[in-house]
C-alpha positions as CSV (number, residue, x, y, z in Angstrom):
1,X,-67.5,199.2,80.8
2,X,-67.5,195.5,81.7
3,X,-68.0,193.0,78.9
4,X,-71.2,191.6,80.5
5,X,-72.7,195.1,80.6
6,X,-71.8,195.7,76.9
7,X,-73.4,192.4,75.9
8,X,-76.6,193.4,77.9
9,X,-76.8,196.8,76.2
10,X,-76.2,195.3,72.7
11,X,-78.8,192.7,73.3
12,X,-81.3,195.3,74.5
13,X,-80.7,197.4,71.3
14,X,-81.2,194.3,69.1
15,X,-84.5,193.4,70.9
16,X,-85.9,196.9,70.6
17,X,-84.9,197.1,66.9
18,X,-86.5,193.7,66.1
19,X,-89.7,194.7,67.8
20,X,-90.0,197.8,65.6
21,X,-88.8,196.3,62.4
22,X,-91.2,195.3,59.7
23,X,-91.5,191.9,58.3
24,X,-92.5,190.9,54.8
25,X,-95.9,189.3,54.7
26,X,-96.6,186.2,52.6
27,X,-100.1,185.4,53.9
28,X,-101.6,182.1,55.0
29,X,-103.8,179.5,53.2
30,X,-105.5,180.8,50.0
31,X,-109.3,181.0,50.0
32,X,-110.9,180.9,46.5
33,X,-114.5,180.5,47.6
34,X,-115.6,184.0,48.4
35,X,-118.3,185.9,46.7
36,X,-117.6,189.5,45.5
37,X,-119.4,190.9,48.5
38,X,-117.4,188.7,50.9
39,X,-114.2,189.5,49.2
40,X,-114.8,193.3,49.4
41,X,-115.7,192.9,53.1
42,X,-112.4,191.0,53.8
43,X,-110.4,193.6,51.8
44,X,-112.0,196.4,53.8
45,X,-110.9,194.8,57.1
46,X,-107.3,194.9,55.9
47,X,-107.3,198.6,55.1
48,X,-104.4,200.1,57.3
49,X,-105.5,201.9,60.4
50,X,-103.1,204.6,61.6
51,X,-102.9,208.2,62.5
52,X,-99.5,209.0,61.1
53,X,-96.9,207.1,59.1
54,X,-93.2,207.8,58.6
55,X,-90.9,206.0,56.2
56,X,-87.8,206.2,54.1
57,X,-89.1,206.0,50.5
58,X,-86.9,204.8,47.6
59,X,-88.2,206.2,44.3
60,X,-87.1,205.0,40.9
61,X,-88.3,206.7,37.7
62,X,-87.9,205.6,34.1
63,X,-89.6,207.1,31.1
64,X,-87.6,205.2,28.5
65,X,-85.2,208.2,28.0
66,X,-84.1,209.0,31.5
67,X,-83.9,207.0,34.7
68,X,-83.4,208.2,38.2
69,X,-83.3,206.9,41.7
70,X,-83.7,208.8,44.9
71,X,-84.4,208.2,48.6
72,X,-86.6,210.6,50.4
73,X,-88.2,211.1,53.8
74,X,-91.9,210.3,53.6
75,X,-94.6,211.3,56.2
76,X,-98.3,211.0,56.1
77,X,-101.2,212.0,58.3
78,X,-104.2,209.9,57.3
79,X,-106.8,211.7,55.2
80,X,-105.0,215.0,55.6
81,X,-101.3,215.2,54.5
82,X,-98.7,213.5,52.3
83,X,-95.2,215.0,52.7
84,X,-91.9,214.2,51.0
85,X,-88.5,215.7,51.5
86,X,-85.2,214.9,49.8
87,X,-81.8,215.2,51.5
88,X,-81.2,218.8,52.9
89,X,-84.7,219.7,51.7
90,X,-83.4,220.2,48.2
91,X,-86.8,219.0,46.9
92,X,-89.9,219.0,49.0
93,X,-93.5,218.2,48.3
94,X,-96.8,218.6,50.2
95,X,-100.1,217.0,49.1
96,X,-103.3,217.9,50.9
97,X,-107.0,217.4,49.9
98,X,-106.9,221.0,48.6
99,X,-103.8,221.2,46.5
100,X,-100.4,219.8,45.3
101,X,-97.3,221.8,46.1
102,X,-93.6,221.2,45.6
103,X,-90.3,223.2,45.2
104,X,-86.9,222.4,43.8
105,X,-83.8,224.3,45.2
106,X,-81.7,222.9,42.3
107,X,-83.4,225.3,39.8
108,X,-85.2,227.6,42.2
109,X,-88.7,226.7,40.9
110,X,-92.0,225.7,42.6
111,X,-95.4,224.5,41.7
112,X,-98.7,225.0,43.6
113,X,-102.0,223.9,42.1
114,X,-104.7,221.3,41.8
115,X,-104.5,217.6,40.9
116,X,-104.4,218.1,37.2
117,X,-100.6,217.7,37.2
118,X,-100.7,214.3,38.9
119,X,-103.7,213.3,36.8
120,X,-101.8,214.1,33.6
121,X,-98.6,212.4,34.8
122,X,-100.4,209.1,35.5
123,X,-103.1,209.4,32.8
124,X,-106.2,209.2,35.1
125,X,-108.2,211.6,37.2
126,X,-106.9,211.7,40.7
127,X,-107.7,213.4,44.0
128,X,-106.2,213.2,47.5
129,X,-108.0,210.0,48.5
130,X,-107.0,208.2,45.3
131,X,-103.3,209.2,45.7
132,X,-103.4,208.1,49.4
133,X,-105.0,204.8,48.4
134,X,-102.5,204.3,45.6
135,X,-99.5,204.8,47.9
136,X,-100.9,202.7,50.8
137,X,-102.3,199.8,49.0
138,X,-106.0,200.4,49.0
139,X,-108.2,200.3,45.9
140,X,-108.3,203.7,44.1
141,X,-112.1,203.5,44.0
142,X,-114.2,202.6,47.0
143,X,-115.2,199.0,46.2
144,X,-118.4,199.3,48.3
145,X,-119.8,202.0,45.9
146,X,-120.2,199.7,42.9
147,X,-121.4,196.2,42.1
148,X,-118.7,193.8,41.1
149,X,-118.4,190.4,39.6
150,X,-115.6,188.1,40.7
151,X,-113.5,185.4,39.0
152,X,-110.2,183.6,39.7
153,X,-107.2,183.5,37.4
154,X,-103.6,182.7,37.9
155,X,-103.9,182.5,41.7
156,X,-105.6,185.8,42.1
157,X,-109.2,187.1,42.6
158,X,-110.2,189.4,39.8
159,X,-112.8,192.0,40.6
160,X,-114.4,194.1,37.9
161,X,-117.6,196.2,37.8
162,X,-120.7,194.3,36.5
163,X,-121.1,197.3,34.2
164,X,-117.8,199.0,33.1
165,X,-117.8,202.8,32.9
166,X,-118.2,204.5,29.5
167,X,-114.9,206.3,29.6
168,X,-112.6,203.7,31.3
169,X,-112.4,200.2,32.5
170,X,-111.1,199.1,35.9
171,X,-109.9,195.8,37.2
172,X,-108.6,194.8,40.7
173,X,-106.5,191.7,41.5
174,X,-106.7,190.6,45.1
175,X,-104.5,188.2,47.0
176,X,-106.6,185.1,48.1
177,X,-104.8,184.8,51.4
178,X,-104.0,188.4,52.5
179,X,-107.1,189.9,50.7
180,X,-105.0,192.9,49.9
181,X,-104.9,194.5,46.4
182,X,-102.1,192.9,44.3
183,X,-102.8,195.0,41.2
184,X,-105.2,197.7,40.1
185,X,-105.6,198.6,36.5
186,X,-107.4,201.5,34.8
187,X,-107.7,201.5,31.0
188,X,-108.9,204.2,28.7
189,X,-108.9,202.5,25.3
190,X,-110.1,205.5,23.3
191,X,-107.3,207.6,24.8
192,X,-104.7,204.9,24.5
193,X,-104.1,205.2,28.2
194,X,-103.4,202.5,30.8
195,X,-102.5,202.9,34.4
196,X,-101.4,199.8,36.4
197,X,-100.3,199.7,40.0
198,X,-98.7,196.4,41.2
199,X,-98.0,195.7,44.8
200,X,-95.1,193.4,44.6
201,X,-94.8,192.8,48.3
202,X,-96.4,193.8,51.6
203,X,-95.0,194.2,55.1
204,X,-96.5,194.1,58.6
205,X,-95.9,197.0,60.9
206,X,-97.6,197.2,64.3
207,X,-100.2,194.6,63.1
208,X,-101.0,196.7,60.0
209,X,-100.4,195.4,56.5
210,X,-98.8,198.0,54.3
211,X,-97.1,198.0,50.9
212,X,-93.4,197.3,50.8
213,X,-92.6,197.4,47.1
214,X,-94.9,199.1,44.5
215,X,-94.6,199.4,40.7
216,X,-96.6,202.0,38.8
217,X,-96.8,201.7,35.1
218,X,-98.4,204.6,33.1
219,X,-98.9,204.2,29.4
220,X,-100.1,206.8,26.9
221,X,-100.0,205.9,23.2
222,X,-96.3,204.9,22.6
223,X,-95.0,206.5,25.8
224,X,-94.4,204.5,29.0
225,X,-93.5,205.8,32.5
226,X,-92.5,203.3,35.2
227,X,-92.2,204.4,38.8
228,X,-90.9,202.1,41.6
229,X,-91.6,202.7,45.3
230,X,-90.0,200.9,48.2
231,X,-91.1,201.7,51.7
232,X,-88.3,201.2,54.3
233,X,-88.1,201.7,58.1
234,X,-91.8,202.3,58.4
235,X,-93.1,203.5,61.8
236,X,-96.7,204.4,62.8
237,X,-98.5,206.8,65.1
238,X,-95.5,209.0,66.0
239,X,-95.9,212.8,66.6
240,X,-94.9,214.2,63.2
241,X,-94.3,217.7,61.7
242,X,-94.9,218.5,58.1
243,X,-92.8,221.7,57.5
244,X,-93.3,223.3,54.1
245,X,-92.7,226.8,52.9
246,X,-91.8,227.8,49.4
247,X,-88.6,229.9,49.5
248,X,-88.9,233.5,48.4
249,X,-87.7,234.4,44.9
250,X,-88.5,231.0,43.4
251,X,-90.1,231.0,39.9
252,X,-93.5,229.4,39.6
253,X,-93.9,226.5,37.2
254,X,-97.0,226.6,35.0
255,X,-98.1,223.1,34.2
Protein backbone atom coordinates (compact mmCIF):
# COMPACT_ATOMS: atom_id res chain seq x y z
CA UNK A 1 0.00 0.00 0.00
CA UNK A 2 1.40 3.38 -0.99
CA UNK A 3 2.24 5.87 1.75
CA UNK A 4 -0.20 8.42 0.32
CA UNK A 5 -3.02 5.86 0.44
CA UNK A 6 -2.15 4.96 4.05
CA UNK A 7 -2.25 8.61 5.07
CA UNK A 8 -5.65 9.03 3.35
CA UNK A 9 -7.14 6.01 5.18
CA UNK A 10 -5.76 7.08 8.56
CA UNK A 11 -7.07 10.61 8.02
CA UNK A 12 -10.52 9.26 7.12
CA UNK A 13 -10.61 7.11 10.28
CA UNK A 14 -9.65 10.11 12.42
CA UNK A 15 -12.34 12.28 10.83
CA UNK A 16 -15.02 9.61 11.36
CA UNK A 17 -13.96 9.08 14.95
CA UNK A 18 -13.92 12.78 15.73
CA UNK A 19 -17.43 13.16 14.30
CA UNK A 20 -18.79 10.44 16.59
CA UNK A 21 -16.86 11.29 19.72
CA UNK A 22 -18.47 13.19 22.57
CA UNK A 23 -17.18 16.47 23.90
CA UNK A 24 -17.44 17.76 27.44
CA UNK A 25 -19.93 20.63 27.67
CA UNK A 26 -19.15 23.68 29.77
CA UNK A 27 -22.05 25.93 28.69
CA UNK A 28 -22.10 29.56 27.62
CA UNK A 29 -22.90 32.74 29.50
CA UNK A 30 -24.74 32.27 32.78
CA UNK A 31 -28.27 33.68 33.09
CA UNK A 32 -29.46 34.35 36.64
CA UNK A 33 -32.62 36.29 35.80
CA UNK A 34 -35.17 33.56 35.13
CA UNK A 35 -38.33 32.88 37.08
CA UNK A 36 -39.01 29.35 38.28
CA UNK A 37 -41.46 28.82 35.41
CA UNK A 38 -38.92 30.04 32.83
CA UNK A 39 -36.18 27.94 34.39
CA UNK A 40 -38.29 24.77 34.32
CA UNK A 41 -39.21 25.49 30.70
CA UNK A 42 -35.53 25.89 29.72
CA UNK A 43 -34.63 22.71 31.61
CA UNK A 44 -37.38 20.80 29.81
CA UNK A 45 -35.94 21.85 26.44
CA UNK A 46 -32.61 20.22 27.39
CA UNK A 47 -34.12 16.80 28.21
CA UNK A 48 -32.28 14.32 25.94
CA UNK A 49 -34.24 13.16 22.90
CA UNK A 50 -33.21 9.73 21.65
CA UNK A 51 -34.62 6.30 20.80
CA UNK A 52 -31.71 4.17 21.97
CA UNK A 53 -28.44 4.82 23.79
CA UNK A 54 -25.30 2.70 24.03
CA UNK A 55 -22.29 3.36 26.27
CA UNK A 56 -19.44 1.85 28.17
CA UNK A 57 -20.30 2.58 31.80
CA UNK A 58 -17.62 2.68 34.48
CA UNK A 59 -19.16 2.02 37.90
CA UNK A 60 -17.41 2.59 41.23
CA UNK A 61 -18.95 1.48 44.52
CA UNK A 62 -17.87 2.37 48.05
CA UNK A 63 -19.86 1.63 51.21
CA UNK A 64 -17.07 2.51 53.63
CA UNK A 65 -16.10 -1.14 54.06
CA UNK A 66 -15.69 -2.34 50.50
CA UNK A 67 -14.89 -0.54 47.27
CA UNK A 68 -15.16 -1.92 43.76
CA UNK A 69 -14.79 -0.67 40.22
CA UNK A 70 -16.22 -2.28 37.09
CA UNK A 71 -16.80 -1.37 33.46
CA UNK A 72 -19.98 -2.69 31.87
CA UNK A 73 -21.82 -2.40 28.60
CA UNK A 74 -24.88 -0.16 29.04
CA UNK A 75 -27.82 0.06 26.66
CA UNK A 76 -31.12 1.88 26.93
CA UNK A 77 -34.34 2.15 24.97
CA UNK A 78 -36.07 5.30 26.12
CA UNK A 79 -39.01 4.72 28.46
CA UNK A 80 -38.79 0.95 27.95
CA UNK A 81 -35.50 -0.73 28.87
CA UNK A 82 -32.26 -0.26 30.80
CA UNK A 83 -29.72 -3.06 30.25
CA UNK A 84 -26.24 -3.74 31.65
CA UNK A 85 -23.81 -6.55 31.01
CA UNK A 86 -20.35 -7.16 32.47
CA UNK A 87 -17.56 -8.84 30.51
CA UNK A 88 -18.54 -12.32 29.23
CA UNK A 89 -22.05 -11.69 30.63
CA UNK A 90 -20.83 -12.72 34.08
CA UNK A 91 -23.30 -10.26 35.60
CA UNK A 92 -26.27 -8.98 33.65
CA UNK A 93 -29.19 -6.72 34.60
CA UNK A 94 -32.44 -5.74 32.93
CA UNK A 95 -34.71 -2.95 34.20
CA UNK A 96 -38.15 -2.36 32.66
CA UNK A 97 -41.22 -0.44 33.84
CA UNK A 98 -42.56 -3.74 35.26
CA UNK A 99 -39.59 -5.21 37.14
CA UNK A 100 -35.91 -5.32 38.04
CA UNK A 101 -33.92 -8.44 37.13
CA UNK A 102 -30.28 -9.47 37.37
CA UNK A 103 -28.14 -12.59 37.62
CA UNK A 104 -24.59 -13.36 38.71
CA UNK A 105 -22.67 -16.29 37.21
CA UNK A 106 -19.98 -15.97 39.87
CA UNK A 107 -22.29 -17.41 42.53
CA UNK A 108 -25.11 -18.77 40.33
CA UNK A 109 -27.78 -16.49 41.80
CA UNK A 110 -30.50 -14.28 40.34
CA UNK A 111 -33.06 -11.71 41.42
CA UNK A 112 -36.36 -10.85 39.82
CA UNK A 113 -38.79 -8.50 41.49
CA UNK A 114 -40.16 -4.98 41.87
CA UNK A 115 -38.43 -1.69 42.67
CA UNK A 116 -38.24 -2.24 46.41
CA UNK A 117 -34.63 -3.43 46.10
CA UNK A 118 -33.40 -0.27 44.35
CA UNK A 119 -35.56 1.88 46.62
CA UNK A 120 -34.02 0.30 49.73
CA UNK A 121 -30.51 0.60 48.26
CA UNK A 122 -30.82 4.35 47.62
CA UNK A 123 -33.21 5.18 50.44
CA UNK A 124 -36.06 6.65 48.39
CA UNK A 125 -39.03 5.25 46.51
CA UNK A 126 -38.13 4.61 42.87
CA UNK A 127 -39.82 3.47 39.68
CA UNK A 128 -38.57 3.04 36.11
CA UNK A 129 -39.02 6.70 35.17
CA UNK A 130 -37.10 7.91 38.21
CA UNK A 131 -34.23 5.47 37.60
CA UNK A 132 -34.04 6.52 33.94
CA UNK A 133 -34.06 10.20 34.89
CA UNK A 134 -31.39 9.63 37.54
CA UNK A 135 -29.06 7.98 35.02
CA UNK A 136 -29.66 10.39 32.18
CA UNK A 137 -29.62 13.69 34.02
CA UNK A 138 -33.27 14.68 34.29
CA UNK A 139 -35.01 15.59 37.53
CA UNK A 140 -36.33 12.53 39.37
CA UNK A 141 -39.69 14.28 39.80
CA UNK A 142 -41.47 16.02 36.93
CA UNK A 143 -40.82 19.70 37.62
CA UNK A 144 -44.00 20.70 35.80
CA UNK A 145 -46.17 18.86 38.32
CA UNK A 146 -45.44 21.13 41.29
CA UNK A 147 -45.04 24.81 42.14
CA UNK A 148 -41.45 25.83 42.86
CA UNK A 149 -39.66 28.83 44.24
CA UNK A 150 -36.26 29.75 42.89
CA UNK A 151 -33.14 31.27 44.41
CA UNK A 152 -29.50 31.61 43.43
CA UNK A 153 -26.60 30.44 45.55
CA UNK A 154 -22.95 29.73 44.81
CA UNK A 155 -23.41 30.04 41.06
CA UNK A 156 -26.42 27.72 40.76
CA UNK A 157 -30.16 28.06 40.60
CA UNK A 158 -31.90 26.30 43.49
CA UNK A 159 -35.41 25.02 42.92
CA UNK A 160 -37.53 23.78 45.81
CA UNK A 161 -41.27 23.24 46.15
CA UNK A 162 -43.19 26.16 47.59
CA UNK A 163 -44.58 23.61 50.02
CA UNK A 164 -42.30 20.69 50.86
CA UNK A 165 -43.84 17.24 51.21
CA UNK A 166 -44.62 15.83 54.65
CA UNK A 167 -42.37 12.78 54.37
CA UNK A 168 -39.40 14.22 52.49
CA UNK A 169 -37.81 17.40 51.20
CA UNK A 170 -36.43 17.87 47.69
CA UNK A 171 -34.00 20.37 46.16
CA UNK A 172 -32.73 20.74 42.60
CA UNK A 173 -29.60 22.68 41.64
CA UNK A 174 -29.56 23.80 38.00
CA UNK A 175 -26.72 25.12 35.88
CA UNK A 176 -27.43 28.77 34.88
CA UNK A 177 -25.91 28.33 31.42
CA UNK A 178 -26.73 24.74 30.44
CA UNK A 179 -30.02 24.67 32.39
CA UNK A 180 -29.27 21.04 33.18
CA UNK A 181 -29.59 19.54 36.66
CA UNK A 182 -26.30 19.83 38.56
CA UNK A 183 -27.55 18.13 41.70
CA UNK A 184 -30.79 16.70 43.01
CA UNK A 185 -31.27 15.99 46.69
CA UNK A 186 -33.99 14.15 48.60
CA UNK A 187 -33.96 14.21 52.40
CA UNK A 188 -36.07 12.24 54.87
CA UNK A 189 -35.07 13.80 58.21
CA UNK A 190 -37.25 11.53 60.34
CA UNK A 191 -35.73 8.44 58.73
CA UNK A 192 -32.21 9.91 58.80
CA UNK A 193 -32.01 9.36 55.05
CA UNK A 194 -30.49 11.54 52.35
CA UNK A 195 -30.05 10.86 48.64
CA UNK A 196 -27.91 13.19 46.54
CA UNK A 197 -27.13 12.83 42.84
CA UNK A 198 -24.42 15.17 41.54
CA UNK A 199 -23.78 15.57 37.82
CA UNK A 200 -20.11 16.47 37.81
CA UNK A 201 -19.85 16.96 34.04
CA UNK A 202 -21.95 16.71 30.89
CA UNK A 203 -21.15 15.74 27.31
CA UNK A 204 -22.71 16.53 23.96
CA UNK A 205 -23.55 13.61 21.68
CA UNK A 206 -25.39 14.20 18.39
CA UNK A 207 -26.60 17.58 19.71
CA UNK A 208 -27.98 15.99 22.89
CA UNK A 209 -26.59 16.94 26.31
CA UNK A 210 -26.05 13.87 28.47
CA UNK A 211 -24.29 13.16 31.77
CA UNK A 212 -20.61 12.26 31.60
CA UNK A 213 -19.70 11.80 35.27
CA UNK A 214 -22.27 11.23 38.01
CA UNK A 215 -21.84 10.80 41.77
CA UNK A 216 -24.61 9.21 43.83
CA UNK A 217 -24.49 9.55 47.62
CA UNK A 218 -26.99 7.60 49.72
CA UNK A 219 -26.94 8.11 53.49
CA UNK A 220 -28.99 6.26 56.08
CA UNK A 221 -28.23 6.94 59.76
CA UNK A 222 -24.47 6.36 60.07
CA UNK A 223 -24.11 4.39 56.83
CA UNK A 224 -23.03 5.97 53.55
CA UNK A 225 -22.96 4.50 50.06
CA UNK A 226 -21.17 6.28 47.21
CA UNK A 227 -21.66 5.20 43.61
CA UNK A 228 -19.71 6.78 40.76
CA UNK A 229 -20.86 6.53 37.13
CA UNK A 230 -18.87 7.54 34.07
CA UNK A 231 -20.43 7.26 30.61
CA UNK A 232 -17.86 6.64 27.85
CA UNK A 233 -18.13 6.07 24.08
CA UNK A 234 -21.78 7.11 23.98
CA UNK A 235 -23.72 6.57 20.74
CA UNK A 236 -27.39 7.24 20.04
CA UNK A 237 -30.17 5.75 17.92
CA UNK A 238 -28.49 2.54 16.80
CA UNK A 239 -30.44 -0.69 16.38
CA UNK A 240 -29.83 -2.48 19.69
CA UNK A 241 -30.66 -5.84 21.22
CA UNK A 242 -31.26 -6.42 24.94
CA UNK A 243 -30.64 -10.15 25.43
CA UNK A 244 -31.49 -11.41 28.90
CA UNK A 245 -32.28 -14.91 30.11
CA UNK A 246 -31.72 -16.21 33.62
CA UNK A 247 -29.64 -19.43 33.36
CA UNK A 248 -31.35 -22.59 34.54
CA UNK A 249 -30.35 -23.93 37.95
CA UNK A 250 -29.56 -20.53 39.45
CA UNK A 251 -30.73 -19.83 43.01
CA UNK A 252 -33.16 -16.99 43.55
CA UNK A 253 -32.16 -14.19 45.88
CA UNK A 254 -34.87 -13.00 48.25
CA UNK A 255 -34.38 -9.35 49.11
